[in-house]
MIDOSE-1310 file (N, C-alpha, C; in nm, 2 decimals, decimal comma, always signed):
residues 198
xxxx	+2,08/-0,45/+0,20/+2,00/-0,49/+0,32/+1,89/-0,39/+0,34; +1,77/-0,44/+0,37/+1,66/-0,35/+0,39/+1,66/-0,30/+0,53; +1,64/-0,17/+0,55/+1,63/-0,12/+0,69/+1,48/-0,12/+0,73; +1,46/-0,17/+0,85/+1,33/-0,18/+0,91/+1,31/-0,07/+1,01
xxxx	+1,22/+0,02/+0,98/+1,20/+0,14/+1,06/+1,09/+0,11/+1,16; +1,09/+0,19/+1,27/+0,98/+0,17/+1,38/+0,85/+0,20/+1,32; +0,74/+0,14/+1,38/+0,60/+0,16/+1,33/+0,56/+0,31/+1,32; +0,61/+0,39/+1,42/+0,57/+0,53/+1,41/+0,63/+0,60/+1,29
xxxx	+0,75/+0,56/+1,25/+0,82/+0,62/+1,13/+0,74/+0,57/+1,01; +0,70/+0,45/+1,00/+0,63/+0,39/+0,89/+0,50/+0,47/+0,87; +0,42/+0,49/+0,99/+0,30/+0,56/+0,98/+0,31/+0,70/+0,93; +0,41/+0,77/+0,99/+0,44/+0,91/+0,95/+0,48/+0,92/+0,81
xxxx	+0,56/+0,83/+0,76/+0,61/+0,83/+0,62/+0,49/+0,81/+0,53; +0,40/+0,71/+0,56/+0,28/+0,69/+0,48/+0,19/+0,81/+0,47; +0,17/+0,87/+0,59/+0,08/+0,99/+0,59/+0,14/+1,11/+0,51; +0,27/+1,13/+0,53/+0,34/+1,24/+0,46/+0,34/+1,23/+0,31
xxxx	+0,37/+1,10/+0,27/+0,37/+1,08/+0,12/+0,23/+1,09/+0,06; +0,13/+1,05/+0,14/-0,01/+1,06/+0,09/-0,05/+1,21/+0,07; +0,02/+1,30/+0,13/-0,01/+1,44/+0,12/+0,07/+1,50/+0,00; +0,15/+1,41/-0,07/+0,22/+1,46/-0,19/+0,36/+1,51/-0,16
xxxx	+0,40/+1,49/-0,04/+0,54/+1,54/+0,00/+0,64/+1,43/-0,03; +0,74/+1,47/-0,10/+0,85/+1,37/-0,13/+0,95/+1,37/-0,02; +0,96/+1,26/+0,04/+1,06/+1,24/+0,16/+1,09/+1,09/+0,17; +1,21/+1,06/+0,22/+1,24/+0,92/+0,24/+1,21/+0,88/+0,39
xxxx	+1,21/+0,75/+0,41/+1,18/+0,71/+0,55/+1,30/+0,75/+0,64; +1,42/+0,75/+0,58/+1,54/+0,79/+0,66/+1,52/+0,94/+0,71; +1,47/+1,02/+0,62/+1,45/+1,16/+0,65/+1,34/+1,18/+0,76; +1,24/+1,10/+0,75/+1,13/+1,10/+0,85/+1,18/+1,06/+0,98
xxxx	+1,26/+0,96/+0,98/+1,32/+0,91/+1,11/+1,41/+1,02/+1,17; +1,50/+1,08/+1,09/+1,59/+1,18/+1,14/+1,51/+1,30/+1,19; +1,41/+1,34/+1,12/+1,32/+1,45/+1,16/+1,26/+1,42/+1,30; +1,21/+1,30/+1,31/+1,14/+1,26/+1,44/+1,24/+1,26/+1,56
xxxx	+1,36/+1,21/+1,53/+1,47/+1,21/+1,63/+1,51/+1,35/+1,67; +1,53/+1,44/+1,57/+1,57/+1,58/+1,59/+1,46/+1,65/+1,67; +1,33/+1,62/+1,64/+1,22/+1,69/+1,70/+1,19/+1,63/+1,85; +1,27/+1,53/+1,88/+1,25/+1,47/+2,01/+1,13/+1,38/+2,03
xxxx	+1,08/+1,33/+1,92/+0,97/+1,24/+1,92/+1,01/+1,09/+1,94; +1,13/+1,06/+1,89/+1,19/+0,92/+1,89/+1,33/+0,93/+1,95; +1,36/+0,82/+2,02/+1,50/+0,80/+2,06/+1,58/+0,75/+1,94; +1,71/+0,74/+1,95/+1,79/+0,69/+1,84/+1,75/+0,54/+1,81
xxxx	+1,70/+0,47/+1,91/+1,67/+0,33/+1,89/+1,52/+0,31/+1,84; +1,45/+0,43/+1,81/+1,32/+0,42/+1,75/+1,21/+0,41/+1,85; +1,24/+0,43/+1,98/+1,13/+0,43/+2,09/+1,07/+0,56/+2,10; +0,94/+0,57/+2,12/+0,88/+0,70/+2,15/+0,93/+0,77/+2,27
xxxx	+0,95/+0,90/+2,27/+1,00/+0,97/+2,39/+0,89/+1,01/+2,48; +0,92/+1,05/+2,60/+0,82/+1,10/+2,69/+0,75/+1,22/+2,63; +0,82/+1,30/+2,56/+0,76/+1,42/+2,49/+0,65/+1,37/+2,39; +0,68/+1,26/+2,32/+0,58/+1,21/+2,22/+0,46/+1,16/+2,29
xxxx	+0,48/+1,09/+2,41/+0,37/+1,04/+2,48/+0,28/+1,15/+2,54; +0,35/+1,25/+2,60/+0,28/+1,36/+2,66/+0,20/+1,45/+2,56; +0,25/+1,46/+2,44/+0,19/+1,54/+2,34/+0,08/+1,46/+2,26; +0,07/+1,33/+2,29/-0,04/+1,26/+2,22/+0,01/+1,20/+2,09
xxxx	+0,14/+1,21/+2,06/+0,19/+1,16/+1,93/+0,18/+1,01/+1,93; +0,21/+0,95/+2,04/+0,19/+0,81/+2,05/+0,09/+0,79/+2,16; -0,02/+0,73/+2,12/-0,13/+0,72/+2,22/-0,14/+0,58/+2,28; -0,05/+0,49/+2,24/-0,05/+0,35/+2,28/-0,19/+0,29/+2,26
xxxx	-0,25/+0,33/+2,14/-0,38/+0,27/+2,10/-0,49/+0,29/+2,19; -0,48/+0,39/+2,28/-0,59/+0,43/+2,37/-0,66/+0,55/+2,31; -0,77/+0,53/+2,26/-0,84/+0,65/+2,21/-0,97/+0,69/+2,29; -1,00/+0,62/+2,39/-1,11/+0,66/+2,47/-1,06/+0,75/+2,58
xxxx	-1,10/+0,87/+2,58/-1,07/+0,97/+2,68/-1,20/+1,01/+2,75; -1,19/+1,01/+2,88/-1,31/+1,03/+2,96/-1,36/+1,17/+2,94; -1,27/+1,27/+2,93/-1,31/+1,41/+2,93/-1,25/+1,47/+2,80; -1,31/+1,59/+2,77/-1,26/+1,67/+2,66/-1,12/+1,72/+2,69
xxxx	-1,10/+1,75/+2,82/-0,97/+1,80/+2,86/-0,86/+1,69/+2,83; -0,89/+1,56/+2,87/-0,80/+1,45/+2,84/-0,77/+1,44/+2,69; -0,88/+1,45/+2,61/-0,86/+1,44/+2,46/-0,77/+1,56/+2,41; -0,80/+1,68/+2,46/-0,71/+1,79/+2,42/-0,57/+1,78/+2,46
xxxx	-0,55/+1,71/+2,58/-0,41/+1,69/+2,62/-0,34/+1,59/+2,53; -0,41/+1,49/+2,48/-0,36/+1,40/+2,39/-0,34/+1,46/+2,25; -0,42/+1,56/+2,22/-0,42/+1,62/+2,08/-0,41/+1,77/+2,10; -0,30/+1,83/+2,13/-0,29/+1,97/+2,16/-0,33/+2,06/+2,04
xxxx	-0,32/+2,00/+1,92/-0,36/+2,07/+1,80/-0,51/+2,13/+1,81; -0,59/+2,06/+1,89/-0,73/+2,10/+1,91/-0,76/+2,19/+2,03; -0,65/+2,23/+2,10/-0,68/+2,31/+2,23/-0,75/+2,44/+2,21; -0,73/+2,51/+2,10/-0,79/+2,64/+2,08/-0,94/+2,64/+2,04
xxxx	-1,00/+2,52/+2,02/-1,13/+2,52/+1,97/-1,23/+2,51/+2,08; -1,35/+2,57/+2,07/-1,45/+2,57/+2,18/-1,52/+2,43/+2,18; -1,59/+2,41/+2,29/-1,66/+2,29/+2,32/-1,75/+2,24/+2,21; -1,82/+2,34/+2,15/-1,92/+2,30/+2,05/-1,86/+2,23/+1,93
xxxx	-1,73/+2,24/+1,91/-1,67/+2,17/+1,80/-1,63/+2,03/+1,82; -1,68/+1,97/+1,94/-1,64/+1,84/+1,98/-1,77/+1,76/+2,01; -1,76/+1,63/+1,99/-1,87/+1,54/+2,03/-1,80/+1,41/+2,07; -1,86/+1,34/+2,18/-1,81/+1,21/+2,22/-1,92/+1,11/+2,19
xxxx	-1,87/+1,01/+2,11/-1,97/+0,90/+2,07/-1,90/+0,77/+2,11; -1,97/+0,69/+2,19/-1,92/+0,56/+2,23/-1,78/+0,57/+2,29; -1,76/+0,68/+2,37/-1,63/+0,70/+2,44/-1,52/+0,76/+2,35; -1,54/+0,78/+2,22/-1,44/+0,84/+2,13/-1,48/+0,98/+2,10
xxxx	-1,38/+1,07/+2,11/-1,40/+1,21/+2,08/-1,38/+1,24/+1,93; -1,47/+1,32/+1,87/-1,46/+1,36/+1,73/-1,46/+1,51/+1,73; -1,40/+1,57/+1,62/-1,40/+1,71/+1,60/-1,51/+1,74/+1,49; -1,55/+1,87/+1,49/-1,65/+1,91/+1,39/-1,60/+1,92/+1,25
xxxx	-1,69/+1,93/+1,15/-1,65/+1,95/+1,01/-1,57/+2,08/+0,99; -1,60/+2,18/+1,07/-1,52/+2,30/+1,06/-1,38/+2,28/+1,10; -1,35/+2,20/+1,20/-1,22/+2,17/+1,25/-1,15/+2,09/+1,14; -1,22/+1,99/+1,08/-1,17/+1,91/+0,97/-1,12/+2,00/+0,86
xxxx	-1,20/+2,10/+0,83/-1,17/+2,19/+0,72/-1,04/+2,27/+0,75; -1,02/+2,31/+0,88/-0,90/+2,37/+0,92/-0,78/+2,28/+0,91; -0,80/+2,15/+0,95/-0,69/+2,05/+0,93/-0,65/+2,03/+0,79; -0,75/+2,03/+0,70/-0,72/+2,01/+0,56/-0,65/+2,13/+0,51
xxxx	-0,68/+2,25/+0,55/-0,61/+2,37/+0,51/-0,46/+2,36/+0,55; -0,44/+2,31/+0,67/-0,30/+2,30/+0,72/-0,22/+2,20/+0,63; -0,29/+2,09/+0,60/-0,22/+1,99/+0,52/-0,20/+2,04/+0,38; -0,30/+2,10/+0,32/-0,29/+2,16/+0,18/-0,17/+2,26/+0,17
xxxx	-0,15/+2,33/+0,28/-0,05/+2,43/+0,28/+0,09/+2,38/+0,32; +0,09/+2,25/+0,35/+0,21/+2,18/+0,40/+0,27/+2,26/+0,51; +0,18/+2,31/+0,60/+0,21/+2,40/+0,71/+0,21/+2,33/+0,85; +0,28/+2,22/+0,86/+0,28/+2,16/+1,00/+0,42/+2,10/+1,02
xxxx	+0,45/+2,10/+1,15/+0,57/+2,03/+1,19/+0,54/+1,89/+1,22; +0,64/+1,81/+1,26/+0,62/+1,67/+1,28/+0,52/+1,64/+1,40; +0,52/+1,73/+1,50/+0,43/+1,71/+1,61/+0,28/+1,72/+1,56; +0,25/+1,82/+1,49/+0,12/+1,84/+1,44/+0,08/+1,73/+1,34
xxxx	+0,17/+1,70/+1,26/+0,15/+1,60/+1,16/+0,11/+1,46/+1,22; +0,19/+1,43/+1,33/+0,16/+1,30/+1,40/+0,03/+1,30/+1,47; -0,01/+1,41/+1,53/-0,14/+1,42/+1,60/-0,25/+1,40/+1,49; -0,24/+1,47/+1,38/-0,34/+1,45/+1,28/-0,34/+1,31/+1,23
xxxx	-0,23/+1,25/+1,20/-0,22/+1,11/+1,16/-0,28/+1,02/+1,26; -0,25/+1,03/+1,39/-0,30/+0,94/+1,49/-0,45/+0,96/+1,50; -0,50/+1,09/+1,50/-0,64/+1,11/+1,51/-0,72/+1,04/+1,40; -0,68/+1,05/+1,28/-0,75/+0,99/+1,17/-0,73/+0,83/+1,16
xxxx	-0,62/+0,79/+1,20/-0,59/+0,64/+1,20/-0,69/+0,57/+1,29; -0,73/+0,63/+1,40/-0,82/+0,56/+1,50/-0,97/+0,60/+1,48; -1,00/+0,66/+1,37/-1,14/+0,69/+1,35/-1,17/+0,66/+1,20; -1,29/+0,61/+1,18/-1,33/+0,55/+1,05/-1,39/+0,66/+0,96
xxxx	-1,31/+0,75/+0,92/-1,36/+0,86/+0,83/-1,38/+0,81/+0,69; -1,32/+0,70/+0,65/-1,34/+0,65/+0,51/-1,48/+0,59/+0,49; -1,53/+0,52/+0,59/-1,66/+0,46/+0,58/-1,73/+0,46/+0,71; -1,78/+0,57/+0,76/-1,84/+0,57/+0,90/-1,99/+0,52/+0,90
xxxx	-2,04/+0,48/+0,79/-2,18/+0,44/+0,78/-2,22/+0,30/+0,84; -2,12/+0,23/+0,90/-2,14/+0,11/+0,96/-2,19/+0,12/+1,11; -2,18/+0,24/+1,16/-2,22/+0,26/+1,30/-2,28/+0,40/+1,32; -2,38/+0,40/+1,40/-2,45/+0,53/+1,43/-2,35/+0,62/+1,51
xxxx	-2,28/+0,57/+1,60/-2,18/+0,65/+1,67/-2,08/+0,71/+1,58; -2,03/+0,63/+1,49/-1,93/+0,68/+1,39/-1,98/+0,79/+1,30; -2,10/+0,77/+1,25/-2,16/+0,86/+1,16/-2,19/+1,00/+1,23; -2,23/+0,99/+1,35/-2,26/+1,11/+1,43/-2,13/+1,18/+1,46
xxxx	-2,02/+1,10/+1,49/-1,90/+1,17/+1,52/-1,83/+1,23/+1,40; -1,82/+1,15/+1,30/-1,75/+1,20/+1,17/-1,82/+1,32/+1,12; -1,95/+1,32/+1,12/-2,02/+1,43/+1,06/-2,08/+1,54/+1,16; -2,01/+1,54/+1,27/-2,05/+1,64/+1,38/-2,04/+1,78/+1,32
xxxx	-2,14/+1,87/+1,33/-2,26/+1,86/+1,41/-2,38/+1,82/+1,33; -2,37/+1,78/+1,21/-2,49/+1,75/+1,13/-2,59/+1,65/+1,20; -2,54/+1,54/+1,24/-2,63/+1,43/+1,29/-2,63/+1,42/+1,44; -2,54/+1,50/+1,51/-2,52/+1,48/+1,65/-2,65/+1,50/+1,73
xxxx	-2,73/+1,60/+1,70/-2,85/+1,63/+1,79/-2,96/+1,52/+1,79; -2,96/+1,43/+1,70/-3,07/+1,34/+1,68/-3,05/+1,21/+1,76; -3,16/+1,16/+1,82/-3,15/+1,04/+1,90/-3,12/+0,92/+1,81; -3,04/+0,83/+1,86/-3,00/+0,71/+1,79/-3,11/+0,63/+1,73
xxxx	-3,23/+0,64/+1,81/-3,34/+0,56/+1,76/-3,40/+0,61/+1,63; -3,36/+0,73/+1,59/-3,42/+0,79/+1,46/-3,35/+0,72/+1,34; -3,23/+0,66/+1,36/-3,15/+0,61/+1,25/-3,19/+0,46/+1,23; -3,18/+0,42/+1,11/-3,21/+0,28/+1,08/-3,09/+0,22/+1,00
xxxx	-3,08/+0,09/+1,00/-2,98/+0,02/+0,93/-3,04/-0,04/+0,80; -2,98/-0,02/+0,69/-3,03/-0,08/+0,56/-2,91/-0,14/+0,50; -2,92/-0,27/+0,48/-2,81/-0,35/+0,42/-2,68/-0,33/+0,50; -2,69/-0,32/+0,63/-2,57/-0,31/+0,72/-2,51/-0,17/+0,73
xxxx	-2,58/-0,07/+0,67/-2,53/+0,07/+0,67/-2,63/+0,16/+0,73; -2,58/+0,26/+0,80/-2,67/+0,36/+0,86/-2,74/+0,44/+0,76; -2,87/+0,44/+0,76/-2,95/+0,52/+0,66/-3,00/+0,65/+0,73; -2,99/+0,76/+0,67/-3,03/+0,88/+0,73/-3,18/+0,90/+0,69
xxxx	-3,27/+0,91/+0,80/-3,41/+0,92/+0,77/-3,45/+1,05/+0,71; -3,56/+1,05/+0,64/-3,61/+1,17/+0,57/-3,63/+1,29/+0,67; -3,68/+1,26/+0,79/-3,70/+1,37/+0,89/-3,57/+1,43/+0,93; -3,47/+1,35/+0,94/-3,34/+1,41/+0,98/-3,28/+1,49/+0,87
xxxx	-3,29/+1,44/+0,75/-3,24/+1,52/+0,63/-3,32/+1,65/+0,62; -3,45/+1,65/+0,63/-3,53/+1,77/+0,62/-3,49/+1,87/+0,73; -3,47/+1,82/+0,85/-3,43/+1,91/+0,96/-3,29/+1,97/+0,94; -3,20/+1,89/+0,89/-3,06/+1,94/+0,86/-3,07/+2,05/+0,75
xxxx	-3,15/+2,03/+0,65/-3,16/+2,14/+0,55/-3,22/+2,26/+0,61; -3,32/+2,25/+0,69/-3,38/+2,37/+0,76/-3,28/+2,44/+0,84; -3,20/+2,36/+0,92/-3,09/+2,42/+1,01/-2,99/+2,50/+0,92; -2,96/+2,44/+0,80/-2,87/+2,51/+0,71/-2,93/+2,64/+0,66
xxxx	-3,05/+2,63/+0,61/-3,12/+2,75/+0,55/-3,13/+2,86/+0,66; -3,15/+2,82/+0,78/-3,17/+2,92/+0,89/-3,03/+2,97/+0,94; -2,92/+2,92/+0,89/-2,79/+2,96/+0,93/-2,74/+2,90/+1,06; -2,81/+2,80/+1,11/-2,77/+2,74/+1,23/-2,66/+2,64/+1,21
xxxx	-2,64/+2,59/+1,09/-2,53/+2,51/+1,05/-2,45/+2,58/+0,94; -2,32/+2,57/+0,95/-2,23/+2,63/+0,85/-2,19/+2,52/+0,76; -2,26/+2,50/+0,65/-2,23/+2,39/+0,56/-2,22/+2,45/+0,42; -2,12/+2,40/+0,34/-2,10/+2,46/+0,21/-2,22/+2,44/+0,12
xxxx	-2,24/+2,53/+0,03/-2,36/+2,53/-0,06/-2,38/+2,40/-0,14; -2,27/+2,34/-0,19/-2,28/+2,22/-0,26/-2,33/+2,10/-0,18; -2,29/+2,10/-0,05/-2,34/+1,99/+0,04/-2,48/+2,01/+0,06; -2,53/+2,13/+0,09/-2,67/+2,16/+0,11/-2,75/+2,12/-0,01
xxxx	-2,70/+2,15/-0,13/-2,78/+2,12/-0,25/-2,78/+1,97/-0,26; -2,68/+1,90/-0,23/-2,68/+1,75/-0,23/-2,78/+1,69/-0,14; -2,79/+1,75/-0,02/-2,89/+1,71/+0,08/-3,03/+1,73/+0,02; -3,05/+1,85/-0,04/-3,19/+1,88/-0,10/-3,22/+1,78/-0,21
xxxx	-3,12/+1,74/-0,29/-3,14/+1,64/-0,39/-3,18/+1,51/-0,34; -3,11/+1,47/-0,23/-3,14/+1,34/-0,16/-3,28/+1,34/-0,10; -3,32/+1,45/-0,04/-3,45/+1,46/+0,02/-3,56/+1,45/-0,09; -3,53/+1,52/-0,20/-3,63/+1,51/-0,31/-3,64/+1,37/-0,36
xxxx	-3,53/+1,29/-0,37/-3,54/+1,15/-0,41/-3,62/+1,07/-0,31; -3,59/+1,09/-0,18/-3,66/+1,02/-0,07/-3,81/+1,04/-0,08; -3,85/+1,17/-0,11/-3,99/+1,20/-0,12/-4,06/+1,14/-0,24; -3,99/+1,13/-0,35/-4,04/+1,06/-0,47/-4,06/+0,91/-0,45
xx	-3,97/+0,85/-0,37/-3,98/+0,71/-0,35/-4,10/+0,66/-0,26; -4,16/+0,76/-0,19/-4,27/+0,72/-0,10/-4,40/+0,71/-0,17
């Protein structure tokens, strides 16, 4: 007989195994019960709701304070690391790098893991080019300062204008943006292609 686990267990199991961690759904369930995130019947606990583990599919937070209450993992970061786009809060690329380091080191408990999982499940990091708000949020702070009117849609995808690309490169070269060298070189290559096409 197949055991049907609660959705929160299924999501957590999926996320954990994608990180290369070998674990069974039963172990994930037990861990979540022991950590006080789930009741024995699989319902989220008050602790899970308060810590933002279960957000009840509400991702629009009016203030950064509300967002940080839902995601305590981000409490230690300054305001400049966040942007709100169409009512959704996003973290900067530097914070994403910190999260990736936590995941790479397998250095998180179930609370942190679930916050990370929920954060990414409700944001389109796989393909943010369908919306100006998403691309500005996902790639914060690269595109955040530019007015939406500067961006264009080409074949249903947000295209980054040459002026924006040139300005990003200049901000990187001046040390105003902390972007890895390979990414900056990629931007320079794209800008060179844009200039050749004109």
